[in-house]
N, CA, C and O atoms as CSV, one atom per row, in Angstrom:
chain,resi,resn,atom,element,x,y,z
A,1,MET,N,N,89.812,-55.060,53.117
A,1,MET,CA,C,89.363,-55.284,51.407
A,1,MET,C,C,90.196,-56.380,51.169
A,1,MET,O,O,91.409,-56.565,51.271
A,2,PRO,N,N,89.475,-56.896,50.909
A,2,PRO,CA,C,90.509,-58.373,50.323
A,2,PRO,C,C,90.966,-58.010,48.945
A,2,PRO,O,O,90.147,-57.406,48.252
A,3,THR,N,N,92.397,-58.340,48.323
A,3,THR,CA,C,92.575,-58.122,47.282
A,3,THR,C,C,92.786,-59.872,46.688
A,3,THR,O,O,93.239,-60.654,47.525
A,4,SER,N,N,92.530,-60.303,45.594
A,4,SER,CA,C,92.240,-61.444,45.271
A,4,SER,C,C,93.440,-61.383,43.460
A,4,SER,O,O,93.158,-60.434,42.729
A,5,GLY,N,N,94.326,-62.123,43.063
A,5,GLY,CA,C,95.104,-62.399,42.308
A,5,GLY,C,C,94.387,-64.095,41.674
A,5,GLY,O,O,94.585,-65.270,41.985
A,6,LEU,N,N,93.539,-63.413,40.702
A,6,LEU,CA,C,93.124,-64.585,39.832
A,6,LEU,C,C,93.577,-65.022,38.705
A,6,LEU,O,O,94.227,-64.288,37.961
A,7,VAL,N,N,93.257,-66.483,38.366
A,7,VAL,CA,C,93.962,-66.689,36.853
A,7,VAL,C,C,92.626,-67.159,36.348
A,7,VAL,O,O,92.256,-68.054,37.108
A,8,ILE,N,N,91.736,-66.950,35.396
A,8,ILE,CA,C,90.779,-68.039,34.208
A,8,ILE,C,C,91.682,-68.225,33.707
A,8,ILE,O,O,92.814,-67.744,33.763
A,9,THR,N,N,90.875,-69.521,32.758
A,9,THR,CA,C,90.943,-70.438,32.015
A,9,THR,C,C,89.783,-70.781,31.015
A,9,THR,O,O,88.804,-71.507,31.189
A,10,PHE,N,N,90.244,-69.910,29.701
A,10,PHE,CA,C,89.168,-69.947,28.720
A,10,PHE,C,C,88.962,-71.585,28.303
A,10,PHE,O,O,89.740,-72.538,28.283
A,11,GLU,N,N,87.448,-71.418,27.965
A,11,GLU,CA,C,87.101,-72.679,27.282
A,11,GLU,C,C,88.111,-73.090,25.925
A,11,GLU,O,O,88.426,-74.251,25.666
A,12,SER,N,N,88.483,-72.059,25.239
A,12,SER,CA,C,89.259,-72.382,24.140
A,12,SER,C,C,89.947,-70.985,23.897
A,12,SER,O,O,89.346,-69.919,24.031
A,13,GLU,N,N,90.957,-71.072,23.613
A,13,GLU,CA,C,91.800,-70.063,22.598
A,13,GLU,C,C,90.844,-68.990,22.051
A,13,GLU,O,O,90.843,-67.784,22.297
A,14,ILE,N,N,90.094,-69.648,21.313
A,14,ILE,CA,C,89.286,-68.574,20.433
A,14,ILE,C,C,88.153,-68.335,20.775
A,14,ILE,O,O,87.543,-67.570,20.030
A,15,SER,N,N,87.274,-68.969,22.235
A,15,SER,CA,C,86.099,-68.301,22.670
A,15,SER,C,C,85.336,-67.368,21.939
A,15,SER,O,O,85.547,-67.143,20.747
A,16,ASP,N,N,84.338,-66.740,22.694
A,16,ASP,CA,C,83.894,-65.296,22.968
A,16,ASP,C,C,84.283,-64.884,24.139
A,16,ASP,O,O,83.467,-64.637,25.027
A,17,ARG,N,N,85.703,-64.745,24.311
A,17,ARG,CA,C,86.338,-64.321,25.466
A,17,ARG,C,C,86.008,-62.663,24.716
A,17,ARG,O,O,85.074,-62.075,25.262
A,18,ASP,N,N,86.520,-62.096,23.839
A,18,ASP,CA,C,86.557,-60.625,23.801
A,18,ASP,C,C,85.210,-59.907,24.101
A,18,ASP,O,O,85.177,-58.682,23.986
A,19,GLU,N,N,83.801,-60.773,24.577
A,19,GLU,CA,C,83.143,-60.055,25.099
A,19,GLU,C,C,82.940,-60.392,26.532
A,19,GLU,O,O,82.563,-59.499,27.292
A,20,LEU,N,N,83.153,-61.600,26.976
A,20,LEU,CA,C,84.004,-61.761,28.547
A,20,LEU,C,C,85.026,-60.665,29.237
A,20,LEU,O,O,84.882,-60.233,30.381
A,21,LEU,N,N,85.952,-60.341,28.447
A,21,LEU,CA,C,87.118,-59.471,28.501
A,21,LEU,C,C,86.022,-58.478,28.578
A,21,LEU,O,O,85.644,-58.633,29.739
A,22,ARG,N,N,85.352,-57.647,28.112
A,22,ARG,CA,C,85.099,-56.216,27.835
A,22,ARG,C,C,83.634,-56.160,29.268
A,22,ARG,O,O,83.094,-55.138,29.690
A,23,LEU,N,N,83.408,-57.310,29.612
A,23,LEU,CA,C,82.165,-57.469,30.388
A,23,LEU,C,C,83.259,-57.482,31.795
A,23,LEU,O,O,82.688,-57.062,32.801
A,24,LEU,N,N,84.488,-57.828,31.984
A,24,LEU,CA,C,85.145,-58.306,33.439
A,24,LEU,C,C,86.000,-56.773,33.109
A,24,LEU,O,O,85.881,-56.076,34.116
A,25,ARG,N,N,86.588,-56.245,32.324
A,25,ARG,CA,C,86.746,-54.386,31.896
A,25,ARG,C,C,86.413,-53.668,32.659
A,25,ARG,O,O,87.078,-53.084,33.514
A,26,ALA,N,N,84.642,-53.602,32.291
A,26,ALA,CA,C,83.454,-53.306,32.789
A,26,ALA,C,C,83.437,-52.543,34.268
A,26,ALA,O,O,83.185,-51.391,34.618
A,27,ASP,N,N,83.899,-53.976,35.082
A,27,ASP,CA,C,84.023,-53.631,36.055
A,27,ASP,C,C,85.373,-53.101,37.150
A,27,ASP,O,O,86.560,-53.365,37.344
A,28,PRO,N,N,84.000,-51.941,37.827
A,28,PRO,CA,C,85.363,-50.938,38.586
A,28,PRO,C,C,86.145,-51.792,39.642
A,28,PRO,O,O,87.137,-51.175,40.032
A,29,MET,N,N,86.001,-53.016,40.217
A,29,MET,CA,C,86.666,-54.202,40.584
A,29,MET,C,C,87.444,-54.669,40.133
A,29,MET,O,O,88.321,-54.892,40.968
A,30,ILE,N,N,87.760,-55.086,38.946
A,30,ILE,CA,C,88.450,-56.319,37.961
A,30,ILE,C,C,89.720,-55.601,37.442
A,30,ILE,O,O,89.296,-54.822,36.588
A,31,THR,N,N,90.556,-55.520,37.495
A,31,THR,CA,C,91.672,-55.035,36.473
A,31,THR,C,C,91.965,-56.082,35.714
A,31,THR,O,O,91.941,-57.070,36.448
A,32,VAL,N,N,92.196,-56.343,34.763
A,32,VAL,CA,C,91.965,-57.233,33.899
A,32,VAL,C,C,93.791,-57.160,32.986
A,32,VAL,O,O,94.207,-56.368,32.140
A,33,GLY,N,N,94.542,-58.490,33.732
A,33,GLY,CA,C,95.719,-58.436,32.928
A,33,GLY,C,C,95.896,-58.896,31.758
A,33,GLY,O,O,94.947,-58.941,30.976
A,34,VAL,N,N,97.234,-59.359,31.380
A,34,VAL,CA,C,97.659,-60.017,29.844
A,34,VAL,C,C,96.532,-60.998,29.759
A,34,VAL,O,O,95.720,-61.217,30.658
A,35,VAL,N,N,96.570,-61.579,28.553
A,35,VAL,CA,C,95.883,-62.340,27.844
A,35,VAL,C,C,97.062,-63.649,27.373
A,35,VAL,O,O,97.580,-63.237,26.334
A,36,GLN,N,N,97.533,-64.730,27.654
A,36,GLN,CA,C,98.392,-65.646,26.876
A,36,GLN,C,C,97.723,-66.457,26.532
A,36,GLN,O,O,96.922,-66.869,27.371
A,37,ASP,N,N,97.709,-66.928,25.504
A,37,ASP,CA,C,96.979,-68.695,25.328
A,37,ASP,C,C,95.477,-68.582,25.465
A,37,ASP,O,O,94.615,-67.903,24.907
A,38,ASN,N,N,95.486,-69.504,26.417
A,38,ASN,CA,C,94.102,-69.174,27.169
A,38,ASN,C,C,93.944,-69.335,28.554
A,38,ASN,O,O,93.490,-70.210,29.290
A,39,LYS,N,N,94.359,-68.436,28.662
A,39,LYS,CA,C,94.659,-67.722,29.950
A,39,LYS,C,C,94.845,-66.356,30.173
A,39,LYS,O,O,95.403,-65.573,29.403
A,40,CYS,N,N,94.173,-66.014,31.657
A,40,CYS,CA,C,94.308,-64.672,31.903
A,40,CYS,C,C,93.985,-64.201,33.379
A,40,CYS,O,O,93.028,-64.355,34.137
A,41,ALA,N,N,95.625,-63.337,33.472
A,41,ALA,CA,C,95.137,-63.154,35.049
A,41,ALA,C,C,94.756,-61.907,35.467
A,41,ALA,O,O,95.207,-60.866,34.990
A,42,ILE,N,N,93.847,-61.983,36.443
A,42,ILE,CA,C,92.969,-60.719,36.899
A,42,ILE,C,C,93.127,-60.469,38.158
A,42,ILE,O,O,93.913,-61.232,38.720
A,43,VAL,N,N,92.530,-59.459,38.961
A,43,VAL,CA,C,93.046,-58.611,40.395
A,43,VAL,C,C,91.496,-58.519,40.616
A,43,VAL,O,O,90.667,-58.422,39.712
A,44,LEU,N,N,91.294,-58.554,41.658
A,44,LEU,CA,C,89.587,-58.686,42.461
A,44,LEU,C,C,89.848,-57.886,43.476
A,44,LEU,O,O,90.502,-58.419,44.372
A,45,GLU,N,N,89.409,-56.248,43.707
A,45,GLU,CA,C,89.619,-55.718,45.210
A,45,GLU,C,C,87.932,-55.763,45.072
A,45,GLU,O,O,87.234,-55.653,44.064
A,46,SER,N,N,87.525,-55.989,46.613
A,46,SER,CA,C,86.390,-56.209,46.534
A,46,SER,C,C,86.327,-55.647,47.969
A,46,SER,O,O,87.391,-55.558,48.581
A,47,ASP,N,N,85.030,-55.208,48.641
A,47,ASP,CA,C,84.475,-54.608,50.007
A,47,ASP,C,C,84.630,-55.768,51.211
A,47,ASP,O,O,84.787,-55.562,52.414
A,48,SER,N,N,84.536,-57.073,50.497
A,48,SER,CA,C,84.319,-58.238,52.430
A,48,SER,C,C,84.721,-59.369,51.516
A,48,SER,O,O,84.716,-59.211,50.295
A,49,LYS,N,N,85.002,-60.290,51.976
A,49,LYS,CA,C,85.483,-61.794,51.932
A,49,LYS,C,C,84.194,-62.377,51.292
A,49,LYS,O,O,84.287,-63.377,50.580
A,50,GLN,N,N,82.780,-61.681,51.561
A,50,GLN,CA,C,81.627,-62.522,51.038
A,50,GLN,C,C,81.300,-61.686,49.803
A,50,GLN,O,O,80.381,-62.076,49.082
A,51,GLN,N,N,82.150,-60.267,49.407
A,51,GLN,CA,C,81.402,-59.964,48.426
A,51,GLN,C,C,82.880,-60.977,47.215
A,51,GLN,O,O,82.858,-61.203,46.005
A,52,ASP,N,N,83.898,-61.310,48.233
A,52,ASP,CA,C,85.109,-61.649,47.239
A,52,ASP,C,C,84.701,-62.907,46.211
A,52,ASP,O,O,85.016,-63.248,45.071
A,53,ARG,N,N,83.664,-63.489,47.452
A,53,ARG,CA,C,83.360,-64.861,47.233
A,53,ARG,C,C,82.010,-65.020,46.155
A,53,ARG,O,O,81.911,-65.982,45.394
A,54,GLU,N,N,81.129,-64.056,46.218
A,54,GLU,CA,C,80.483,-64.344,44.793
A,54,GLU,C,C,80.964,-63.339,43.928
A,54,GLU,O,O,80.077,-63.184,43.089
A,55,TYR,N,N,81.873,-62.600,43.698
A,55,TYR,CA,C,82.184,-62.640,42.486
A,55,TYR,C,C,83.133,-64.027,41.846
A,55,TYR,O,O,83.333,-64.511,40.732
A,56,TRP,N,N,83.519,-64.291,43.124
A,56,TRP,CA,C,84.130,-65.657,42.154
A,56,TRP,C,C,83.478,-66.957,41.770
A,56,TRP,O,O,83.999,-67.928,41.221
A,57,GLU,N,N,82.090,-66.767,42.212
A,57,GLU,CA,C,81.299,-67.490,41.271
A,57,GLU,C,C,80.373,-67.201,40.490
A,57,GLU,O,O,79.558,-67.996,40.021
A,58,TRP,N,N,80.451,-65.750,40.249
A,58,TRP,CA,C,79.942,-65.369,39.146
A,58,TRP,C,C,80.643,-65.136,38.216
A,58,TRP,O,O,80.173,-64.786,37.134
A,59,ILE,N,N,81.785,-65.264,38.411
A,59,ILE,CA,C,83.408,-65.180,37.608
A,59,ILE,C,C,83.202,-66.778,36.555
A,59,ILE,O,O,82.893,-66.944,35.374
A,60,ARG,N,N,83.495,-67.588,37.505
A,60,ARG,CA,C,83.231,-69.526,37.059
A,60,ARG,C,C,81.519,-69.429,36.517
A,60,ARG,O,O,81.102,-70.330,35.789
A,61,SER,N,N,80.851,-68.603,36.813
A,61,SER,CA,C,79.495,-68.783,36.010
A,61,SER,C,C,79.283,-68.085,34.414
A,61,SER,O,O,78.224,-68.071,33.786
A,62,LEU,N,N,80.308,-67.647,34.069
A,62,LEU,CA,C,80.103,-66.943,33.163
A,62,LEU,C,C,80.620,-67.616,31.777
A,62,LEU,O,O,81.675,-68.249,31.767
A,63,ALA,N,N,79.812,-67.447,30.581
A,63,ALA,CA,C,80.562,-68.657,29.336
A,63,ALA,C,C,81.585,-67.701,28.965
A,63,ALA,O,O,81.815,-66.492,28.994
A,64,GLY,N,N,82.173,-68.980,28.543
A,64,GLY,CA,C,83.769,-69.293,28.263
A,64,GLY,C,C,84.513,-69.455,28.875
A,64,GLY,O,O,85.608,-69.689,28.363
A,65,VAL,N,N,84.367,-69.429,30.681
A,65,VAL,CA,C,85.313,-69.651,31.500
A,65,VAL,C,C,85.114,-71.422,32.302
A,65,VAL,O,O,84.306,-72.012,33.019
A,66,ALA,N,N,86.361,-71.673,31.644
A,66,ALA,CA,C,86.374,-73.235,32.330
A,66,ALA,C,C,87.120,-73.705,33.305
A,66,ALA,O,O,87.352,-74.857,33.671
A,67,ASP,N,N,87.648,-72.148,33.876
A,67,ASP,CA,C,88.393,-72.450,34.944
A,67,ASP,C,C,88.631,-70.917,35.936
A,67,ASP,O,O,88.738,-69.850,35.333
A,68,LEU,N,N,88.686,-70.950,37.255
A,68,LEU,CA,C,88.959,-69.880,37.685
A,68,LEU,C,C,90.107,-70.475,39.101
A,68,LEU,O,O,89.462,-70.936,40.042
A,69,GLN,N,N,91.236,-70.488,39.243
A,69,GLN,CA,C,92.175,-70.806,39.903
A,69,GLN,C,C,92.734,-69.320,41.014
A,69,GLN,O,O,93.239,-68.333,40.480
A,70,VAL,N,N,92.585,-69.378,42.172
A,70,VAL,CA,C,93.100,-68.310,43.031
A,70,VAL,C,C,95.101,-68.659,43.573
A,70,VAL,O,O,95.769,-69.489,44.190
A,71,ALA,N,N,95.295,-67.124,42.666
A,71,ALA,CA,C,96.641,-67.364,42.653
A,71,ALA,C,C,96.946,-66.649,44.175
A,71,ALA,O,O,97.650,-67.320,44.930
A,72,PHE,N,N,96.544,-65.559,44.583
A,72,PHE,CA,C,96.798,-64.699,46.040
A,72,PHE,C,C,95.185,-64.419,46.779
A,72,PHE,O,O,94.011,-64.492,46.415
A,73,ILE,N,N,95.648,-64.202,47.537
A,73,ILE,CA,C,94.270,-63.417,48.664
A,73,ILE,C,C,95.302,-62.501,49.912
A,73,ILE,O,O,96.252,-62.755,50.653
A,74,GLY,N,N,94.532,-61.473,49.618
A,74,GLY,CA,C,95.784,-60.177,50.507
A,74,GLY,C,C,94.291,-59.759,51.259
A,74,GLY,O,O,93.261,-59.666,50.591
A,75,PHE,N,N,94.317,-59.566,52.461
A,75,PHE,CA,C,93.652,-58.509,53.214
A,75,PHE,C,C,94.367,-57.420,53.685
A,75,PHE,O,O,95.305,-57.349,54.480
A,76,GLU,N,N,93.523,-56.260,52.810
A,76,GLU,CA,C,94.316,-55.243,54.008
A,76,GLU,C,C,93.718,-54.547,54.984
A,76,GLU,O,O,92.496,-54.398,54.979
A,77,GLU,N,N,94.440,-54.078,55.863
A,77,GLU,CA,C,94.381,-53.705,57.719
A,77,GLU,C,C,93.691,-52.529,56.633
A,77,GLU,O,O,93.950,-52.157,55.488
A,78,GLY,N,N,92.556,-52.137,57.791
A,78,GLY,CA,C,91.904,-50.575,58.137
A,78,GLY,C,C,93.180,-49.723,58.852
A,78,GLY,O,O,94.334,-50.044,59.135
A,79,PRO,N,N,92.390,-48.465,59.004
A,79,PRO,CA,C,94.152,-47.657,59.733
A,79,PRO,C,C,93.736,-48.143,61.406
A,79,PRO,O,O,94.634,-48.264,62.240
A,80,GLU,N,N,92.527,-48.352,61.696
A,80,GLU,CA,C,92.007,-48.878,62.852
A,80,GLU,C,C,93.569,-49.841,64.227
A,80,GLU,O,O,94.076,-49.857,65.349
A,81,SER,N,N,93.540,-50.477,62.721
A,81,SER,CA,C,94.888,-51.588,63.456
A,81,SER,C,C,95.989,-51.949,63.041
A,81,SER,O,O,96.618,-53.007,63.008
A,82,GLU,N,N,96.246,-50.194,62.504
A,82,GLU,CA,C,97.739,-50.179,62.659
A,82,GLU,C,C,98.056,-49.285,63.466
A,82,GLU,O,O,97.365,-48.270,63.552
A,83,PRO,N,N,99.582,-49.535,64.516
A,83,PRO,CA,C,100.341,-49.364,65.510
A,83,PRO,C,C,100.444,-47.876,65.531
A,83,PRO,O,O,100.571,-47.277,64.463
A,84,PRO,N,N,100.393,-47.146,66.825
A,84,PRO,CA,C,100.390,-45.902,66.725
A,84,PRO,C,C,101.933,-45.506,66.540
A,84,PRO,O,O,102.948,-46.150,66.802
A,85,ALA,N,N,101.697,-43.753,65.802
A,85,ALA,CA,C,102.778,-43.537,65.232
A,85,ALA,C,C,104.149,-42.960,66.476
A,85,ALA,O,O,105.283,-42.705,66.069
């Protein structure tokens, strides 16, 4: 399960980001962090690398998004890959 730490840069500090933030908060795979100036940190927990990339493209395409930067990507290993106790 990929976990991505992303930073959204809004087109402007006063853009229609309230609607954008509502849209992101409504998605159970996204956790929205603090909004500061024209940036917002989010965490995306997807089911696969492909779904992760699809979300990145979707977020980049949203009105009011000027840029999306990847700050962190982690991959949670499944129980089958853990060493026996």
